C-alpha positions in Angstrom: -227.5 1.4 140.4 -223.8 1.6 139.6 -222.5 5.1 140.7 -220.6 5.5 137.4 -223.8 5.0 135.4 -225.7 7.4 137.6 -223.1 10.1 136.9 -223.2 9.7 133.1 -225.2 11.7 130.7 -227.1 8.8 129.1 -228.4 11.0 126.2 -224.8 11.3 125.0 -224.3 7.6 125.2 -227.5 7.0 123.2 -226.5 9.4 120.4 -223.0 8.0 120.4 -224.3 4.5 120.1 -226.4 5.5 117.1 -223.4 7.3 115.5 -221.2 4.2 116.1 -223.6 1.9 114.3 -224.3 4.5 111.6 -220.7 5.2 110.8 -220.2 1.5 109.7 -222.6 2.1 106.8 -220.0 4.6 105.4 -216.8 2.9 106.5 -217.8 -0.5 105.1 -217.4 1.0 101.6 -213.7 1.6 102.4 -213.4 -1.9 103.9 -214.9 -3.7 100.9 -214.4 -1.5 97.8 -211.5 0.4 96.2 -210.7 4.0 97.4 -212.5 5.6 94.4 -215.8 4.1 95.6 -215.8 6.2 98.7 -215.7 9.5 96.7 -217.1 8.5 93.3 -219.7 5.9 94.2 -220.6 5.2 90.6 -217.3 3.4 90.0 -217.7 0.3 92.2 -220.3 -1.7 94.0 -223.3 -0.6 91.9 -224.9 -3.7 90.2 -228.6 -3.1 90.5 -231.4 -0.7 91.7 -231.0 -2.0 95.3 -227.4 -0.9 95.3 -228.5 2.6 94.0 -231.0 2.7 96.8 -228.3 1.9 99.4 -226.0 4.5 97.8 -228.7 7.3 97.9 -229.8 6.5 101.5 -226.3 6.3 102.8 -225.2 9.5 101.0 -228.2 11.6 102.1 -228.6 10.4 105.7 -225.2 9.1 106.8 -222.2 10.4 104.8 -220.5 13.1 106.9 -223.5 13.2 109.3 -222.4 10.2 111.4 -218.8 11.6 111.6 -220.5 14.9 112.4 -222.3 13.4 115.4 -219.0 11.8 116.5 -217.2 15.1 116.2 -219.9 16.9 118.1 -219.8 14.3 120.9 -216.0 14.4 121.0 -216.2 18.2 121.6 -218.7 17.6 124.4 -216.4 14.9 125.8 -213.5 17.4 126.0 -215.6 19.8 128.1 -216.8 17.1 130.4 -213.3 15.7 130.9 -211.9 19.2 131.8 -214.7 19.7 134.3 -214.0 16.4 136.0 -210.3 16.9 135.8 -210.5 20.1 137.8 -211.7 18.0 140.7 -208.7 15.6 140.4 -205.7 17.8 139.6 -204.5 21.4 139.6 -203.5 21.1 136.0 -206.7 19.9 134.2 -205.5 21.1 130.7 -202.2 19.2 131.1 -204.1 16.0 132.0 -206.4 16.6 129.0 -203.4 17.1 126.6 -201.9 13.8 128.0 -205.2 12.0 127.5 -205.4 13.1 123.9 -201.7 12.4 123.2 -202.6 8.8 124.2 -205.5 8.9 121.8 -203.2 10.2 119.1 -200.9 7.1 119.8 -203.9 4.8 119.6 -204.8 6.5 116.3 -201.4 5.9 114.8 -201.7 2.2 115.7 -205.2 2.2 114.2 -203.8 4.0 111.1 -201.3 1.2 110.6 -204.3 -1.1 110.3 -206.6 1.1 108.2 -206.0 4.4 106.4 -209.4 5.7 107.4 -208.5 6.4 111.1 -210.1 9.4 112.8 -208.6 9.1 116.2 -205.3 10.8 115.4 -206.9 13.7 113.6 -209.4 14.1 116.5 -206.6 14.2 119.0 -204.9 17.0 117.0 -208.1 19.0 116.9 -208.5 18.3 120.7 -205.1 19.9 121.4 -206.3 23.1 119.7 -209.6 23.2 121.6 -207.9 22.4 125.0 -205.3 25.2 124.6 -207.9 27.7 123.5 -209.4 29.8 126.3 -212.7 28.5 127.7 -215.4 30.6 126.1 -218.3 31.3 128.5 -220.7 33.1 126.2 -222.4 31.0 123.4 -222.0 33.8 120.9 -218.2 33.6 121.3 -218.4 29.9 120.4 -220.7 30.5 117.5 -218.3 33.1 115.9 -215.4 30.6 115.3 -217.9 28.1 113.9 -219.1 30.7 111.3 -215.5 31.7 110.6 -214.4 28.1 110.0 -217.4 27.4 107.7 -216.6 30.6 105.6 -212.9 29.7 105.5 -213.8 26.2 104.3 -215.9 27.6 101.5 -213.1 30.1 100.4 -210.5 27.3 100.5 -212.7 25.0 98.5 -213.4 27.7 95.9 -209.7 28.3 95.6 -208.8 24.6 95.1 -211.6 24.2 92.6 -210.1 27.0 90.5 -206.9 24.9 90.2 -208.7 22.2 88.1 -210.7 22.2 84.8 -214.1 20.7 84.4 -212.5 17.3 83.7 -210.7 17.2 86.9 -207.3 17.9 85.4 -204.8 20.3 87.1 -204.5 23.6 85.1 -202.9 26.0 87.5 -199.3 27.1 86.9 -198.7 28.6 90.3 -195.3 27.9 91.6 -196.4 26.3 94.8 -199.0 24.2 93.0 -196.4 22.8 90.6 -194.1 22.1 93.5 -196.8 20.4 95.6 -197.9 18.3 92.5 -194.4 17.1 91.7 -194.3 13.3 91.6 -198.0 12.9 91.9 -201.2 12.7 89.8 -202.0 15.9 87.9 -205.7 15.2 88.2 -208.2 14.1 90.8 -206.4 10.8 90.5 -207.9 7.7 92.3 -210.1 10.0 94.4 -212.3 10.2 91.3 -211.0 8.1 88.4 -210.9 4.3 88.9 -208.0 3.8 86.4 -205.7 6.0 88.5 -203.2 4.4 90.9 -203.0 7.2 93.4 -204.9 10.4 94.5 -203.7 13.7 93.2 -201.4 15.5 95.6 -203.5 18.7 95.7 -206.9 17.1 95.8 -205.7 14.8 98.6 -204.4 17.9 100.5 -207.8 19.6 100.1 -209.5 16.4 101.2 -207.6 16.4 104.5 -208.1 20.1 105.0 -211.9 19.7 104.5 -212.0 16.8 107.0 -210.1 18.9 109.6 -212.5 21.8 109.2 -215.5 19.6 109.5 -214.2 17.9 112.6 -213.1 21.0 114.5 -216.3 22.9 113.5 -218.5 20.1 114.8 -216.5 19.8 118.0 -217.1 23.5 118.6 -220.8 23.0 117.7 -221.0 20.2 120.3 -219.4 22.5 122.9 -222.1 25.1 122.0 -224.9 22.6 122.5 -223.4 21.6 125.8 -223.1 25.2 127.0 -226.7 25.7 126.0 -227.7 22.6 128.0 -229.3 21.0 124.8 -227.2 17.9 124.2 -227.7 16.7 127.8 -231.4 16.0 127.1 -232.7 18.3 129.8 -235.0 20.4 127.7 -238.7 19.5 127.2 -239.9 17.3 124.4 -241.4 20.2 122.4 -238.0 21.9 122.2 -236.4 18.8 120.8 -239.2 18.4 118.3 -238.6 22.0 117.1 -234.8 21.5 116.6 -235.6 18.2 114.8 -237.9 19.9 112.3 -235.7 23.0 111.9 -232.5 21.0 111.5 -233.8 18.4 109.1 -235.8 20.9 107.1 -232.6 22.8 106.3 -230.1 19.9 106.2 -232.0 17.4 104.2 -232.6 19.5 101.1 -228.9 20.5 101.0 -227.8 16.8 101.4 -230.3 15.6 98.8 -229.2 18.3 96.3 -225.5 17.3 96.7 -226.5 13.7 95.7 -228.7 15.0 92.9 -225.9 17.0 91.4 -223.7 13.9 91.2 -226.3 11.5 89.9 -227.9 13.9 87.4 -224.4 14.6 85.8 -223.4 10.9 85.9 -220.7 11.8 88.5 -219.0 14.3 86.3 -215.9 15.7 87.9 -217.0 19.2 87.2 -219.5 19.0 90.1 -217.3 17.3 92.6 -216.4 20.4 94.6 -219.8 22.0 94.6 -221.5 18.7 95.6 -219.2 18.4 98.6 -219.8 22.0 99.5 -223.6 21.3 99.7 -223.1 18.1 101.6 -220.7 19.8 104.1 -223.2 22.7 104.6 -225.9 20.1 105.4 -223.9 18.6 108.3 -224.5 21.0 111.1 -228.3 21.3 110.6 -228.6 17.5 110.0 -226.6 16.9 113.2 -228.9 19.3 115.1 -231.9 17.5 113.7 -230.5 14.1 114.6 -229.8 15.4 118.1 -233.4 16.3 118.5 -234.8 13.0 117.1 -232.4 10.8 119.1 -233.0 12.7 122.3 -236.7 12.2 121.9 -236.1 8.5 121.2 -233.9 8.2 124.3 -236.6 9.7 126.4 -239.5 7.8 124.9 -238.3 4.3 124.0 -238.4 1.4 126.4 -235.3 1.0 128.6 -234.7 -2.4 127.1 -233.9 -0.7 123.8 -232.2 2.5 125.0 -230.0 0.6 127.4 -228.6 -1.5 124.5 -227.8 1.5 122.4 -226.4 3.4 125.4 -224.1 0.5 126.1 -222.8 0.6 122.4 -222.1 4.3 123.0 -220.3 3.7 126.2 -218.1 1.2 124.4 -217.7 3.3 121.3 -213.9 3.3 121.3 -213.7 -0.5 121.6 -216.5 -1.1 119.2 -215.1 1.4 116.6 -211.8 -0.5 116.6 -213.5 -3.9 116.4 -215.5 -2.7 113.4 -212.2 -2.0 111.7 -210.7 -5.3 112.6 -213.8 -7.1 111.3 -213.8 -5.0 108.1 -210.1 -5.3 107.4 -209.6 -9.0 108.2 -213.0 -10.5 107.2 -214.0 -8.4 104.2 -210.3 -7.9 103.3 -209.9 -11.7 103.0 -212.3 -11.7 100.1 -210.5 -8.9 98.3 -211.7 -5.4 97.2 -214.7 -5.2 94.9 -216.0 -8.7 95.7 -219.3 -7.5 97.1 -221.8 -4.9 95.9 -223.1 -2.1 98.2 -226.2 -3.9 99.1 -224.3 -7.1 99.9 -222.0 -5.1 102.2 -225.0 -4.0 104.2 -225.4 -7.7 105.2 -222.0 -7.4 106.8 -223.1 -4.2 108.5 -226.2 -5.8 110.0 -224.2 -8.8 111.3 -221.7 -6.5 113.0 -224.6 -4.4 114.5 -226.2 -7.5 116.0 -222.9 -8.6 117.5 -222.1 -5.2 119.0 -225.6 -4.6 120.3 -225.6 -8.1 121.8 -222.2 -7.9 123.6 -221.9 -4.3 124.8 -224.5 -4.4 127.6 -223.4 -7.8 129.1 -219.8 -6.5 129.1 -220.7 -3.3 130.9 -223.1 -5.2 133.3 -220.0 -7.0 134.5 -217.3 -4.3 134.1 -217.4 -0.5 134.3 -215.7 0.0 131.0 -215.0 -1.6 127.7 -211.5 -3.1 127.2 -210.0 -0.1 125.3 -211.9 2.4 127.4 -210.3 0.8 130.5 -206.8 0.9 129.1 -207.2 4.5 128.0 -208.5 5.5 131.4 -205.7 3.7 133.3 -203.0 5.3 131.1 -204.7 8.7 131.5 -204.6 8.7 135.3 -201.3 6.9 135.5 -199.5 9.8 137.1 -202.1 11.3 139.4 
Protein backbone atom coordinates (compact mmCIF):
# COMPACT_ATOMS: atom_id res chain seq x y z
CA UNK A 1 0.00 0.00 0.00
CA UNK A 2 1.15 3.54 -0.76
CA UNK A 3 2.95 4.98 2.29
CA UNK A 4 1.06 8.25 1.92
CA UNK A 5 -2.31 6.48 2.08
CA UNK A 6 -1.23 4.47 5.13
CA UNK A 7 -0.35 7.68 6.98
CA UNK A 8 -3.70 9.36 6.26
CA UNK A 9 -6.72 9.34 8.54
CA UNK A 10 -9.19 7.78 6.14
CA UNK A 11 -12.18 8.74 8.29
CA UNK A 12 -11.44 12.40 7.59
CA UNK A 13 -11.28 11.70 3.86
CA UNK A 14 -14.61 9.86 3.95
CA UNK A 15 -16.40 12.67 5.81
CA UNK A 16 -14.77 15.26 3.53
CA UNK A 17 -15.92 13.34 0.47
CA UNK A 18 -19.49 13.33 1.73
CA UNK A 19 -19.32 17.07 2.51
CA UNK A 20 -17.86 17.80 -0.92
CA UNK A 21 -20.73 16.09 -2.70
CA UNK A 22 -23.31 17.49 -0.28
CA UNK A 23 -22.18 21.11 -0.64
CA UNK A 24 -23.06 21.02 -4.33
CA UNK A 25 -26.73 20.62 -3.37
CA UNK A 26 -26.51 24.09 -1.82
CA UNK A 27 -24.07 25.76 -4.23
CA UNK A 28 -26.00 24.69 -7.31
CA UNK A 29 -28.75 27.13 -6.30
CA UNK A 30 -26.25 29.99 -6.54
CA UNK A 31 -24.99 28.64 -9.88
CA UNK A 32 -28.42 28.27 -11.44
CA UNK A 33 -30.72 30.80 -9.77
CA UNK A 34 -30.59 34.51 -8.82
CA UNK A 35 -29.03 35.57 -5.51
CA UNK A 36 -32.38 35.95 -3.76
CA UNK A 37 -33.10 32.23 -4.21
CA UNK A 38 -30.22 31.31 -1.89
CA UNK A 39 -31.68 33.25 1.03
CA UNK A 40 -35.39 33.48 0.21
CA UNK A 41 -36.03 30.18 -1.61
CA UNK A 42 -39.67 31.00 -2.31
CA UNK A 43 -38.66 33.56 -4.94
CA UNK A 44 -37.16 31.35 -7.67
CA UNK A 45 -37.01 27.73 -8.75
CA UNK A 46 -40.24 26.54 -7.10
CA UNK A 47 -42.61 25.24 -9.76
CA UNK A 48 -44.20 22.16 -8.17
CA UNK A 49 -44.34 19.90 -5.12
CA UNK A 50 -41.10 18.14 -6.10
CA UNK A 51 -39.29 21.47 -5.97
CA UNK A 52 -40.70 22.07 -2.50
CA UNK A 53 -39.50 18.63 -1.42
CA UNK A 54 -36.01 19.40 -2.72
CA UNK A 55 -36.09 22.74 -0.91
CA UNK A 56 -37.14 21.26 2.44
CA UNK A 57 -34.67 18.36 2.31
CA UNK A 58 -31.76 20.58 1.27
CA UNK A 59 -32.61 23.22 3.89
CA UNK A 60 -33.00 20.76 6.77
CA UNK A 61 -30.13 18.38 6.03
CA UNK A 62 -27.60 20.34 3.95
CA UNK A 63 -27.85 24.12 4.33
CA UNK A 64 -25.03 25.30 6.65
CA UNK A 65 -24.41 21.65 7.66
CA UNK A 66 -22.14 20.72 4.75
CA UNK A 67 -20.22 23.96 5.16
CA UNK A 68 -20.13 23.08 8.87
CA UNK A 69 -18.51 19.74 8.06
CA UNK A 70 -16.00 21.47 5.78
CA UNK A 71 -15.17 24.03 8.46
CA UNK A 72 -14.77 21.31 11.09
CA UNK A 73 -12.43 19.33 8.84
CA UNK A 74 -10.49 22.48 7.95
CA UNK A 75 -9.79 23.04 11.64
CA UNK A 76 -8.61 19.44 11.97
CA UNK A 77 -6.42 19.93 8.90
CA UNK A 78 -4.70 22.91 10.51
CA UNK A 79 -3.82 20.81 13.56
CA UNK A 80 -2.52 17.90 11.49
CA UNK A 81 -0.45 20.22 9.30
CA UNK A 82 1.15 21.89 12.33
CA UNK A 83 1.98 18.50 13.83
CA UNK A 84 3.64 17.36 10.60
CA UNK A 85 5.34 20.73 10.03
CA UNK A 86 7.16 20.41 13.36
CA UNK A 87 9.03 17.44 11.86
CA UNK A 88 10.11 19.43 8.79
CA UNK A 89 10.92 22.93 10.01
CA UNK A 90 11.78 24.83 13.16
CA UNK A 91 9.05 27.36 12.35
CA UNK A 92 5.88 25.31 11.82
CA UNK A 93 3.52 28.27 12.37
CA UNK A 94 5.35 30.35 9.77
CA UNK A 95 5.01 27.50 7.29
CA UNK A 96 1.30 27.15 8.16
CA UNK A 97 0.76 30.89 7.63
CA UNK A 98 2.50 30.67 4.24
CA UNK A 99 0.36 27.68 3.30
CA UNK A 100 -2.83 29.54 4.13
CA UNK A 101 -1.63 32.69 2.40
CA UNK A 102 -1.42 30.54 -0.72
CA UNK A 103 -4.95 29.31 -0.02
CA UNK A 104 -6.05 32.93 0.30
CA UNK A 105 -4.57 33.65 -3.14
CA UNK A 106 -6.33 30.60 -4.59
CA UNK A 107 -9.51 31.93 -2.98
CA UNK A 108 -9.14 35.32 -4.65
CA UNK A 109 -8.75 33.61 -8.02
CA UNK A 110 -11.81 31.49 -7.27
CA UNK A 111 -13.68 34.62 -6.16
CA UNK A 112 -13.04 36.20 -9.54
CA UNK A 113 -14.90 33.24 -11.01
CA UNK A 114 -17.71 32.93 -8.44
CA UNK A 115 -18.81 35.18 -5.59
CA UNK A 116 -19.53 32.22 -3.30
CA UNK A 117 -15.87 31.34 -2.62
CA UNK A 118 -15.04 30.02 0.87
CA UNK A 119 -11.29 29.48 0.45
CA UNK A 120 -10.28 33.09 1.12
CA UNK A 121 -12.49 33.43 4.25
CA UNK A 122 -11.20 30.04 5.49
CA UNK A 123 -7.62 31.24 5.06
CA UNK A 124 -8.36 34.36 7.12
CA UNK A 125 -9.88 32.22 9.88
CA UNK A 126 -6.84 29.94 9.69
CA UNK A 127 -4.48 32.86 10.40
CA UNK A 128 -6.34 33.54 13.65
CA UNK A 129 -6.27 29.89 14.71
CA UNK A 130 -2.58 29.42 13.84
CA UNK A 131 -1.51 32.52 15.76
CA UNK A 132 -3.61 31.56 18.77
CA UNK A 133 -1.73 29.52 21.42
CA UNK A 134 -2.19 25.76 21.17
CA UNK A 135 -4.78 24.82 23.80
CA UNK A 136 -4.13 21.42 25.35
CA UNK A 137 -7.21 21.05 27.54
CA UNK A 138 -10.52 20.45 25.69
CA UNK A 139 -12.38 22.77 28.08
CA UNK A 140 -10.18 25.66 26.92
CA UNK A 141 -11.29 24.99 23.34
CA UNK A 142 -14.92 24.64 24.34
CA UNK A 143 -14.98 28.06 26.04
CA UNK A 144 -14.23 30.11 22.88
CA UNK A 145 -16.80 28.02 20.98
CA UNK A 146 -19.46 28.98 23.53
CA UNK A 147 -18.25 32.60 23.52
CA UNK A 148 -18.47 32.83 19.73
CA UNK A 149 -21.98 31.35 19.66
CA UNK A 150 -23.20 33.81 22.31
CA UNK A 151 -21.51 36.68 20.45
CA UNK A 152 -23.26 35.63 17.21
CA UNK A 153 -26.65 35.62 18.96
CA UNK A 154 -26.05 39.07 20.46
CA UNK A 155 -24.85 40.53 17.16
CA UNK A 156 -27.81 39.03 15.31
CA UNK A 157 -30.23 40.41 17.89
CA UNK A 158 -28.68 43.86 17.47
CA UNK A 159 -28.83 43.80 13.67
CA UNK A 160 -32.43 42.58 13.73
CA UNK A 161 -33.35 45.64 15.83
CA UNK A 162 -32.21 47.88 12.97
CA UNK A 163 -35.07 46.68 10.73
CA UNK A 164 -38.84 46.63 10.97
CA UNK A 165 -40.97 43.55 10.33
CA UNK A 166 -41.07 44.32 6.60
CA UNK A 167 -37.30 44.22 6.29
CA UNK A 168 -36.90 48.00 6.01
CA UNK A 169 -34.14 49.88 7.79
CA UNK A 170 -35.51 51.97 10.67
CA UNK A 171 -32.45 52.78 12.78
CA UNK A 172 -31.22 56.38 12.80
CA UNK A 173 -27.90 55.63 14.47
CA UNK A 174 -25.10 57.64 12.93
CA UNK A 175 -22.93 54.67 11.99
CA UNK A 176 -25.95 52.87 10.50
CA UNK A 177 -26.80 55.81 8.27
CA UNK A 178 -23.16 56.14 7.23
CA UNK A 179 -22.82 52.42 6.44
CA UNK A 180 -26.11 52.44 4.52
CA UNK A 181 -25.21 55.39 2.35
CA UNK A 182 -25.46 54.58 -1.33
CA UNK A 183 -27.03 51.18 -0.70
CA UNK A 184 -30.40 49.53 -0.28
CA UNK A 185 -32.31 50.64 2.83
CA UNK A 186 -33.92 47.24 3.23
CA UNK A 187 -32.85 43.59 3.02
CA UNK A 188 -32.48 44.27 -0.68
CA UNK A 189 -31.81 41.39 -3.07
CA UNK A 190 -30.99 39.12 -0.15
CA UNK A 191 -34.75 38.84 0.37
CA UNK A 192 -36.67 40.80 -2.25
CA UNK A 193 -36.44 39.63 -5.91
CA UNK A 194 -37.21 43.06 -7.31
CA UNK A 195 -34.15 44.64 -5.65
CA UNK A 196 -30.94 45.11 -7.61
CA UNK A 197 -28.47 44.73 -4.74
CA UNK A 198 -28.29 43.51 -1.14
CA UNK A 199 -28.68 46.05 1.62
CA UNK A 200 -25.32 47.21 2.97
CA UNK A 201 -26.04 46.32 6.59
CA UNK A 202 -27.75 42.98 5.96
CA UNK A 203 -24.83 42.09 3.72
CA UNK A 204 -22.42 43.04 6.51
CA UNK A 205 -24.32 40.86 8.96
CA UNK A 206 -24.36 38.01 6.46
CA UNK A 207 -20.57 38.00 6.23
CA UNK A 208 -20.19 38.34 10.00
CA UNK A 209 -22.47 35.33 10.48
CA UNK A 210 -20.51 33.29 7.94
CA UNK A 211 -17.24 34.16 9.71
CA UNK A 212 -18.61 33.18 13.13
CA UNK A 213 -19.96 29.88 11.82
CA UNK A 214 -16.69 29.05 10.06
CA UNK A 215 -14.30 29.76 12.91
CA UNK A 216 -16.62 28.19 15.51
CA UNK A 217 -16.81 24.96 13.53
CA UNK A 218 -13.05 24.98 12.97
CA UNK A 219 -12.57 25.13 16.72
CA UNK A 220 -15.17 22.38 17.11
CA UNK A 221 -13.15 20.24 14.70
CA UNK A 222 -10.02 20.87 16.75
CA UNK A 223 -11.96 19.84 19.86
CA UNK A 224 -13.08 16.57 18.26
CA UNK A 225 -9.49 15.95 17.13
CA UNK A 226 -8.09 16.57 20.61
CA UNK A 227 -10.70 14.17 22.02
CA UNK A 228 -9.69 11.53 19.44
CA UNK A 229 -13.26 11.39 18.07
CA UNK A 230 -12.94 12.56 14.47
CA UNK A 231 -10.16 10.06 13.78
CA UNK A 232 -12.65 7.18 13.96
CA UNK A 233 -10.76 5.39 16.75
CA UNK A 234 -13.64 5.02 19.22
CA UNK A 235 -15.89 1.97 19.28
CA UNK A 236 -19.06 1.76 17.22
CA UNK A 237 -21.35 2.24 20.23
CA UNK A 238 -19.75 5.62 20.93
CA UNK A 239 -20.42 6.84 17.39
CA UNK A 240 -23.99 5.57 17.60
CA UNK A 241 -24.50 7.64 20.74
CA UNK A 242 -23.15 10.88 19.29
CA UNK A 243 -25.23 10.26 16.15
CA UNK A 244 -28.42 9.99 18.20
CA UNK A 245 -27.58 12.89 20.52
CA UNK A 246 -26.42 15.19 17.74
CA UNK A 247 -29.30 14.58 15.35
CA UNK A 248 -31.90 14.57 18.15
CA UNK A 249 -30.86 18.11 19.07
CA UNK A 250 -29.94 19.45 15.63
CA UNK A 251 -32.80 18.16 13.51
CA UNK A 252 -35.64 19.80 15.50
CA UNK A 253 -33.80 23.14 15.39
CA UNK A 254 -33.20 22.84 11.67
CA UNK A 255 -36.76 21.73 10.95
CA UNK A 256 -38.17 24.58 13.02
CA UNK A 257 -36.08 27.14 11.12
CA UNK A 258 -37.62 25.93 7.86
CA UNK A 259 -41.10 25.71 9.39
CA UNK A 260 -40.90 29.37 10.46
CA UNK A 261 -40.18 30.46 6.90
CA UNK A 262 -42.75 28.29 5.13
CA UNK A 263 -45.55 28.85 7.67
CA UNK A 264 -45.19 32.64 7.29
CA UNK A 265 -44.80 32.45 3.50
CA UNK A 266 -41.22 33.69 3.87
CA UNK A 267 -42.17 36.84 5.70
CA UNK A 268 -39.09 39.04 6.28
CA UNK A 269 -40.06 39.38 9.95
CA UNK A 270 -38.80 35.83 10.65
CA UNK A 271 -35.61 36.00 8.58
CA UNK A 272 -33.26 36.64 11.50
CA UNK A 273 -34.89 34.22 13.94
CA UNK A 274 -34.97 31.47 11.32
CA UNK A 275 -31.25 31.82 10.66
CA UNK A 276 -30.57 31.78 14.40
CA UNK A 277 -32.31 28.40 14.76
CA UNK A 278 -30.56 27.04 11.66
CA UNK A 279 -27.19 28.23 12.94
CA UNK A 280 -27.80 26.68 16.37
CA UNK A 281 -28.55 23.39 14.64
CA UNK A 282 -25.19 23.20 12.90
CA UNK A 283 -22.88 21.98 15.68
CA UNK A 284 -25.19 19.18 16.88
CA UNK A 285 -25.98 18.21 13.28
CA UNK A 286 -22.27 18.13 12.41
CA UNK A 287 -21.65 15.97 15.48
CA UNK A 288 -24.47 13.65 14.42
CA UNK A 289 -23.15 13.44 10.86
CA UNK A 290 -19.68 12.69 12.22
CA UNK A 291 -21.07 9.70 14.09
CA UNK A 292 -23.15 8.40 11.18
CA UNK A 293 -20.39 8.86 8.59
CA UNK A 294 -17.77 7.27 10.83
CA UNK A 295 -19.97 4.20 11.24
CA UNK A 296 -20.50 4.03 7.47
CA UNK A 297 -16.76 4.37 6.86
CA UNK A 298 -16.13 1.46 9.21
CA UNK A 299 -18.99 -0.74 8.02
CA UNK A 300 -19.40 -0.21 4.27
CA UNK A 301 -17.49 -2.23 1.69
CA UNK A 302 -14.07 -0.92 0.69
CA UNK A 303 -15.27 -0.55 -2.90
CA UNK A 304 -17.67 2.14 -1.66
CA UNK A 305 -15.60 3.82 1.04
CA UNK A 306 -12.53 4.05 -1.17
CA UNK A 307 -14.48 6.00 -3.77
CA UNK A 308 -15.78 8.53 -1.27
CA UNK A 309 -12.39 8.79 0.43
CA UNK A 310 -10.82 9.57 -2.93
CA UNK A 311 -13.35 12.38 -3.46
CA UNK A 312 -12.34 13.72 -0.07
CA UNK A 313 -8.62 13.51 -0.80
CA UNK A 314 -9.24 15.54 -3.96
CA UNK A 315 -11.68 17.95 -2.30
CA UNK A 316 -9.75 21.09 -3.33
CA UNK A 317 -9.68 20.09 -7.00
CA UNK A 318 -13.22 18.76 -6.99
CA UNK A 319 -14.58 21.87 -5.25
CA UNK A 320 -13.09 24.16 -7.91
CA UNK A 321 -14.28 21.86 -10.70
CA UNK A 322 -17.82 22.04 -9.30
CA UNK A 323 -17.62 25.82 -9.63
CA UNK A 324 -16.27 25.61 -13.18
CA UNK A 325 -19.06 23.24 -14.20
CA UNK A 326 -21.68 25.38 -12.47
CA UNK A 327 -20.52 28.75 -13.77
CA UNK A 328 -19.83 27.73 -17.36
CA UNK A 329 -22.42 25.00 -17.96
CA UNK A 330 -25.39 26.25 -15.95
CA UNK A 331 -24.34 29.84 -16.54
CA UNK A 332 -24.57 29.32 -20.29
CA UNK A 333 -28.32 28.73 -19.92
CA UNK A 334 -28.85 31.86 -17.84
CA UNK A 335 -30.17 32.27 -14.30
CA UNK A 336 -33.65 31.00 -13.49
CA UNK A 337 -33.77 28.61 -16.43
CA UNK A 338 -34.13 25.49 -14.28
CA UNK A 339 -36.22 24.66 -11.24
CA UNK A 340 -34.68 23.25 -8.05
CA UNK A 341 -35.55 19.67 -8.91
CA UNK A 342 -34.08 20.08 -12.39
CA UNK A 343 -30.88 21.46 -10.88
CA UNK A 344 -30.60 18.22 -8.89
CA UNK A 345 -30.07 16.38 -12.19
CA UNK A 346 -26.98 18.51 -12.72
CA UNK A 347 -25.88 17.66 -9.15
CA UNK A 348 -26.22 13.91 -9.77
CA UNK A 349 -24.25 14.13 -13.03
CA UNK A 350 -21.39 15.98 -11.33
CA UNK A 351 -21.44 13.45 -8.48
CA UNK A 352 -21.10 10.58 -10.93
CA UNK A 353 -18.19 12.29 -12.71
CA UNK A 354 -16.31 13.09 -9.51
CA UNK A 355 -16.90 9.70 -7.91
CA UNK A 356 -15.76 8.07 -11.15
CA UNK A 357 -12.55 10.04 -11.70
CA UNK A 358 -11.17 10.69 -8.21
CA UNK A 359 -9.98 7.17 -7.40
CA UNK A 360 -8.35 6.46 -10.80
CA UNK A 361 -6.45 9.76 -10.57
CA UNK A 362 -5.22 8.96 -7.05
CA UNK A 363 -4.37 5.37 -8.02
CA UNK A 364 -1.88 6.86 -10.46
CA UNK A 365 -0.80 10.02 -8.61
CA UNK A 366 -0.41 10.80 -4.92
CA UNK A 367 -2.42 14.01 -5.15
CA UNK A 368 -5.11 15.73 -7.17
CA UNK A 369 -3.88 18.48 -9.54
CA UNK A 370 -4.63 21.47 -7.30
CA UNK A 371 -3.56 19.58 -4.16
CA UNK A 372 -0.20 18.89 -5.83
CA UNK A 373 0.29 22.55 -6.83
CA UNK A 374 -0.65 23.76 -3.34
CA UNK A 375 1.74 21.28 -1.73
CA UNK A 376 4.62 22.16 -4.06
CA UNK A 377 4.21 25.88 -3.40
CA UNK A 378 3.87 25.29 0.35
CA UNK A 379 7.20 23.47 0.65
CA UNK A 380 8.97 25.58 -1.97
CA UNK A 381 11.38 27.16 0.51
CA UNK A 382 12.21 24.23 2.82
